[in-house]
Every structure is written in structure tokens, then in C-alpha cells.
N, C-alpha and C positions, 0 to 999 in steps of 0.2 A: 620856176627856178631855173630850169634848163635853158629857157629863152634868155633870162637875165645873164646867166653865165656865158651864153653864146655871144650876146651883145657886148658884154664886158670884154671878153677875150678878143673880140674883133675891133675893140675900141671904136664902137659906133657912137658918133656924137650927134646923131640926129635927134633933135629935141622932141620931135613927135613920138618917136619910139621910146624915148626915155619916159615920157609922160604915160605911155601905155604900161610900161613896166612898173612905174610907181603905183599906178592905179591897181594893177594886178596884185601888187604886194599888200595894198590896203585891203583889197577884197580877201586875200588869203588870211590876213590878220583877223578880219571880221568873222570869217568862217571858223577859225580856230577859237575865237572868243565864244562864238555861238556853241561850238562843240563842248567847250569847257563848262559853259553855263548849263547845257543839257545834262552833262554828267553830274553836275552839282545838284540839279533838280532831281535826277534819278536817285542819287545817294540820299538826298534829303527825304525822298519818298520812301526809300527802303528803311531808313532809320525810323521814320514815323510809323510805318507798318509794323516794324519789329517792336517798337514801344507799345503800339496798340495791342499786338498779340500777347506781349508779356503782361500787359494790364488785364487783358481778357482772361488769360490763364490764371493769373493771381486771383482774379475775382471768382473764377470757377473753383479754385482751390479753397478759397475762404468759404464759399458757399457749401462745398463738399465737407469741409471741416465742421461747419455749422450743423449740416444735416447729420454727420456722423456723431457729433456730440449730442444732438437731440435724440438720436436713436439709442445711443448708449445710456443717456440719462433716463430715457423711457424704460429701457430694459432693467436698469438698476432699480428704478422705482417699482417696476413690476415684480422683480424677484424678491423684493422686500415685503410684498404684500400678497403674492400668489404662492400657492403650495403645489408642488409637483409630486408625482408618484414615481417609484422606481421603474425603469424599463425592465423588460422581461429578464434579460441576462443578469443585470445587477441584482434584481430581486431573487433570482435563483442562487446567486453567490451568497447573498446575505442569509437566505433560508438555510443553506448548507452550514454556514457559520453558526447560526443559532441552533440548528439541530445538533451540531457537535457539542456545543455548550451543554445542551440538555442531556445528551448521552454521557458526557463526562460526569455529570452530577449523579445520574442513575447508575453508572458503572462503579462509582466510589461509595454508593449506598448499598449495604448488604440486604438486598431484596431477595428473599427466598420464599416468596409466595406470589400468587397471581395478583396482578394489579389491574383492575378493570380500566376500561378506556376512560381517559379524562382529556380535557381540552385546555390548551394554553393559548391565549390571545394577547398579542402585543401590538398596541397602537403606538407607533413610534413617530416622534417628530425630531427632525434633524435640521437645524438652521444652516444657512450657507456658510457660517463660520465653523461648522463642525460640531456644535454642541448638541448632545443627545438627550432626549427625554422619553422614557419608556412609560407606557400605561398598561400594566400587565394584569390580566385576570385569569384565574385558574378555576375551572368548573369540573366537578366530578371527582376530585381527589380528596379523600378523607384522611389525609396525613399532613397535618400542619407543619411539621418539621421538614418534610420533603418539599412541600410547597414553598416554604421560606428559602430553602436551598436553591430551588429552581428559579425563583424570583430574583434572588441575589445574583445568580449566574448570568441571567439575561440582562439585568441592570448593569452588570460589569462590562457588557459588550459595547463597543463604540463603532457605529456604522458611519460610513462616509456619505455626505450629501450627494444627491443626484446632480448631474451636470446638464446644462442646457446651452444651446448655441445662441449667441447674440445675433439677431437676424441680419444685422448690417455687416459686421465684420466676420461672421461665422466662427467666432472664437468660443471655446467652451468655458463656461463660468459655473461655479457651484451655486446651487439654488436651494431655497427652502424645500424640504422634502417631508412628506407625511404619507405613511403607508401602514397597512395592517398585515401582520403575520399570524397564521393560525397553525397549531400543531395538535393533531389527534394522536394520543400516546396510549399504549397498553403494554403490559409485560405478562407473558405466560411463563410460569416457572415449571421446570420439569426435573423431577428427581428420578434418576435412572440407575439401574444396576448393569454393569458391563463386565465382561470377562475378556481377558487377552490371553491367548495361547499361541505363542510364537507370532506368526503374521495374521492369525485369525482373531477377529474381534466380534464378540456377540453382545448385542444390546437387548436386554429383556423387554423394555417398554418402548412403545413407538414415540418417536420425537420427529419434529420437522427435519427435512433433509439438510437444511443449512446447519442445524445443530449436530445432526448425525455425522456430517462431514468433518466437524471439528473435534469429535470424540477421540480419534486416533492420536491427535496432538496431546491429549490429556493423559495418555496411557503409554509412557515410555517403557514401562516394565510389564512383564507378565504378572497376572494375578486378578483379583476381584476388586472392582471399583464401585463406589457409590458416588455419583456425580450430580451436582446441582447446576442446572443450565437455565438461563433466562433468554427468551426470545423476545427482543424488543421490537415493537412495531411503531413507527412514526410516519403518519400520513400514508399508511398503506405499505410502507417499505419495511421489510423485516431485516433484522441484523442480530448478531450475537452480542448481548450486552454483558453477560457475566458467566464465566465457567469456573466452578470450584469443585475440587475433589473433597467430598465430605468424609469418606472413609476409604482406606486401601488395605487389602489383606494380601500379603505375599503368599502364594501357594507353592513357591519353589524353595522352601526352607529345608534345613538339615533333617527335619522330622521325617522326610520322605525316605530316609535310609531304612526306616522300619518296613516300608513297602518292599524295598530290595531285600530285606532280611526274609520276608515271606516268599517272594518270587524274584529271582535274579532279573535285573533290568527293569522291574516294574516302577522304580522311583525315578528312572532316567527321564521319562516323558514329563514328569512334573517339574523337575529342577531345570529342565531345558525349555519349559513352557511349550512343549509340543514340537520343538525343532527336531528332536531325536526320539525315536520310539523305545529304544532299549531292547527291541526284539532279538537282535543278533546276540546280545549277551545272554538272554534267556535261552536261545537255541544252542549256543555254544556250551553254556554251563550244564543245562539239562542233557544235551546230547553227549557230552563227554562223561558226565556222571552216569548216565544211562548205559553208555558203552562200557564203562568200567564195571558196573553191576552185571552186565551181560557177560563180560570176560570172567568175572568172579564166579558167576553161576556155572559157566561152562567149565572153568578150572576145577570147581568142587566136584562136578560130575566126573571129570577125568580122574581126579584123585580117588573118588569112590571106586571107579572101575579098576584103577591100579591096585588099590588096597584089597579089592575082592578077588583079584586074579591069583591063581595058585602058583603061577610061575612068574615071579616078578623080575627075574633076571633075563627073560627073553628080550629079544630086540624090540618086539612090538610093545612090550610093557615099558621098556626103557624110553621108547619114543613117546608113548602116552604120558609118561611121567614128565618128560621135558616139555611137552606141549602144555601140560598143566602148569608147570612153573612159569612158562612164557605168558600164559593167559593171566596168571596171578600177578606178575609184574605189570602187565598191561592194565590190570584193574587199578593198581596203585597209581600208575602214571595218569590214566584217563580221569579217575576220580579225583586225584590230586590237582590236575590242571583245572577240571571243572569246578572244584571247591575254591581254587585260587581265583578263578574268574568271578565266582559268586562273592567271595570276600572283597575282591578288588572293586566290584560293583557297589557293594555296601559303602566302602570307604570313599569311593569316588562321588557317590550321591551325597554323602554326608559333607564332604569337602565342598562340592559345588553349591549345595544348599547353604553352607556357612558363608561362602563368598557372596551369594545372592543376598543373604540377610544383611551383611555388612554394607553392600552397595545400596540397598534399599532402606536401610535404617533411618536415614535422614528424610525419607519420603513419607514417613508416617503422618506428619502434620504439614502438608504442603499448602500453598496458597497460589491459586491461578487467577489470572485476569485477562481481559481483552482490552487492548488500547488502540487508539486511532491516531495516525500520523497525518495531520492536515497538509504538511508540506508535500508528502508523496501520495496522499490520498489512499492510504493503505491501512489495513487492519492487521494487528499482530497479537501474539500470545505472550504473556509474561508468566514466569514461574518463580515463586519465592519460597525458600525453606528456612525455617528457624532451627539453628543447631543448639 
């Protein structure tokens, strides 16, 4: 191009040179045409390769989809005909759920006797849709009514089917589940007598430690208790199934005023359930009355001396007479205060005992029970009173 421009600018008319320029232009056009053709071939090749890759990927996708469908169809067919068992964690959860249903039945049944060990077996089938079918057998229980209640409670339970992973997608799907649950159950009933004196509790009969620990909750007031306690054992695990106060006798009533009538302060310990001994009142009352009696005795002796003296007008006899009068007054003061303490103690014990009786009156026919909260997995104590 530069040569052509140069020739043109110089107005060269040489025919030979013009021919060279024309030939060069043709060659240049040919080269440009070849370049365009090469680019078109490359573009066509790229398009062909892209189409081939898309077709290959589509073929692979269709093959993968086919394999996936075959795997899923195979898994669906398998789960409709195969039975799985619960994995350990799910079986434990379901066991706890069934144990609670059993405990609830036994808690609401007034069992005040020893129940020998018996076995409950539940062969359960749960299809992948969640339908439950229980096959329950109870061996060793000679109580048809209780057996019917236990069977109904277990039949009312709905367990979820086990889940299995579809091997291809690794997704969880519910599957047919079949498993067996066994429960060995026994109830040991204890009738114990217990006494509460302030913070001290005495249990006459031996009971297992878990029941003994629950006794203080049954004894809000001082007095004598007769308590029925059930120690429920399920598969070797013990728990409190039922606690009931059969009889309660309040020892802190107003009748203890009779004890204070005999000895000042003697009824205090009973109406306070041992919180206070009443010894100070005994000491003060007897001490003051004793001091008064001593003053009276000495005063009488002084009077005798005064009356026996020939010279009553002497200074010594007058002093003796004044001392006797002072001791006589001291007698009335000490004995009066001591007697007042004694009377106060009798009235106080009677009043305290009356208040105790009013507070405990509603407690004569109580009902206690143990409940289980599955949400918090906690055991609690219920207390009901009929007014």
C-alpha cells in the first residue's frame, strides 16, 4: 500500500510498475480472502465442538437421570418389602416413651401391695406411612384389670418409623420398621412410720434410699406419719411410683397445755415440734417461785425472832422486823412473777397448739402423688387436700 501511494503521489506512469502494483493488490486480496476463510473454518469448528459438548453433556445428564430414577425406584421397592429396626438412639427414645406410659398407668393405680416381677413384650410394626400396630403380651401379672390398662396405654402410643438413606441421593426416607420392646417390672410397697420433730425426721422401718430421700417432702408439719411408698423397678432402674400419707397425727395440739400445767415449759417442745425446749421457762418459773419460798422462809424465821425478843423497841429488833417485811414482799414479788410465767406458759402452749390444729386440720385426709414431666424430664410431687 505504501508503494502504491508513493507511486501515485509521484504520478509514475510506467506501465511495468503499474502492473506490479496491480498484481500486489490481487495478492493482497487473495491473502485477505484466505484469512477470512480460515477464520470461518475455525468458527465453524468451534460451533461444532460446542454442539458436540452440549450433546455429550445432555447425554450424560439423561444417563444420570436414568440411573438416579433406577436407584430411587429400587429403594422405594425395597422399603416397601424390607423391614428395618430402630437405631440405638431412636430405640432408647421410644423405650423411654413407653416406660413413661407404663409408669403413668401404675401411678394412677392405687397399688398398696408388693407386685412381683412381670414382663411386658411389645412387638411393634410401623409402616413408612406412620401406621402403628402393636402386638403386646404380658406374662406374670395376675391382675387382669391392670393388664388391660397397661395394654391400652401402650396401644395408644404412636411411634415414628425409622428413616434410612437412599443410597444414591443420600436423602432420608421413612421405612417400614419392626422391633421388639421388653420391660421387666416390679413394685415393692413399703408402709413406714415416721416422726418429724422440727428439722429432725425419724423413720422407723428401713426403706431404699431413693424413697427415704423423698420422705421429708411428705412431712411439711411436725407429728407422726404413716406413709405408703412404692418403689417401681423397670428394667433394673428404680424410681418412686407413688407416695401416699395414710395417716397423720399432729402432736403439737392444745392438749399439750396439760404438760405445762404439770411442769412449766414442758409443753413448749411439743407444740414447737422440738424447735424450742421450754427449759428457760421452767428455770425462770421454778427459780423465781423457789426464790420466793426461800424469802418467805427466811422472813418467817425473822418474824419468829422478832416476836420472841423481849425488847422489840431496840434498834436491832426494828432492823430485824424491817428485813422480815422486805423478805415477805420479795416472796410475793418472786412467787407472783414465777406463777405469772407458769400461767403465761400454759396459755401460750394452748394458743400455739390451737393454731397448729387449725393449720393442720385440712391435712388429716391428704393425697400425695408423684408425676413425671417428659418435657423437662423431671419428677415432681403433687399434694391434694379435700376440704
